[in-house]
N, C-alpha and C positions, 0 to 999 in steps of 0.2 A: 159215779154222779156224771152222767154225761147230758149235754145241752140245758147247763145251766145260763140263765139269763142272767145279764150284768149291765152296769151302767158305769160309767166314768166320770166323777163329778171333781169340777175345780173349785176349792174352797178359797175364802178370800180374796177373791179376784173380779172386776167386772171384765177383767180380758178371757175370752174363749180359752187362751192359750196359755194363761197365766195361773197364778195360786199354788195351791197345794194340790195335787190330784189323788182321789181315793176310790176306790173301786167299792160299787155298793151291789150286793148280790140279795136280792129277795128269795127267802127259802120258806117252806111250808111248816118244817121241820130242821132244827138243827143239826147237820152231820154231827159224827164223833169230831172232837178236838183235833187230832192229828189228821183228819181228812181235810177240815177247815185250814189247818197248819198250811197243810201240802197246796191246797188250792192258792191260798194266799201267796205262797213262795212263787207259785209258778207266774201270777200277775207279775212280781218285779214291782210293786208300787209301794210309796210309803205307808200308806193305809187301805186295808180291806176290811170292808163290814159287812157281815151278813145280818140280814133285817128280817124279823120274823113277824108279822102281824098277830096281834093278842086278842084283837077285838076293836067294837068303834060302835060309838051310839051317833046321835044326828049331829053333835058337836064336835067330837075328839076322836081321833083315831090312836089306839095303842100299839106299841111295838118295843120289840125286845133286841137288843142289837149286841153283836159278839164282834169285837175289834180285833184284828190281826196285824 
């Protein structure tokens, strides 16, 4: 899986360099568990989330999340 887009978000802080960092990776389909575990390990962050959109309507977006 090359070319993954990712974001690093800092939770629980208003300081851009404070809080708890988490990597967020949007995916169309979840990779195999072992692949997600390997990707998460390479980021070396406390939390890595794989985020998959499952649909939306005019008011609500739905997502599935896998955390590592």
